C-alpha positions in Angstrom: 97.9 113.3 82.9 100.7 114.7 81.2 103.4 111.6 82.2 100.7 108.9 80.6 99.8 111.1 78.0 104.1 112.1 76.8 104.0 107.5 77.1 100.9 107.3 75.4 102.6 109.6 72.4 105.7 108.1 72.5 104.4 104.3 72.1 102.4 105.7 69.2 105.4 107.2 67.1 107.5 104.2 68.1 104.9 102.2 66.7 104.7 104.2 63.6 108.0 103.9 63.2 108.7 107.8 63.3 111.1 107.7 65.5 115.3 107.6 66.0 118.2 108.3 68.0 120.8 110.3 67.5 123.3 108.0 68.8 121.6 104.7 67.2 120.4 103.3 70.2 116.9 103.7 69.5 115.8 100.7 71.4 117.9 102.1 75.2 116.8 105.4 74.3 113.0 104.6 74.6 113.6 102.0 77.5 115.5 104.8 79.8 112.4 107.0 78.8 109.7 104.9 79.2 111.8 104.1 83.0 112.4 107.5 83.5 108.5 108.5 83.1 107.1 105.5 85.1 109.5 107.1 88.1 108.0 110.5 87.9 104.8 109.5 87.6 105.5 107.5 91.1 107.2 110.2 92.4 104.0 112.6 91.3 101.8 110.6 93.3 104.0 111.0 96.2 104.2 114.4 96.0 100.7 114.8 95.6 99.9 112.6 98.6 102.3 114.7 100.5 101.1 117.9 99.7 97.4 116.8 100.3 98.4 115.6 103.7 100.2 119.1 104.7 97.0 120.9 102.8 95.0 118.8 105.5 97.6 119.6 108.5 97.2 123.3 107.6 93.6 123.4 106.9 93.2 123.6 110.9 95.7 126.3 111.3 95.1 130.0 111.8 96.9 133.3 112.6 97.1 134.1 116.3 96.6 137.8 117.1 
């Protein structure tokens, strides 16, 4: 959710002409940012699935006296 919110904010600021690049490469910088956010969102979904699987496996595990 936070990654999507960040992307939407960037897009809105971009559309409003409120962004600049210290390197004078705004288009390339935004392209890298959007790509990174997309990759991060996929990684977060993969992590969510892995944690759900681990949680499911640990649900039946108990300490043995």
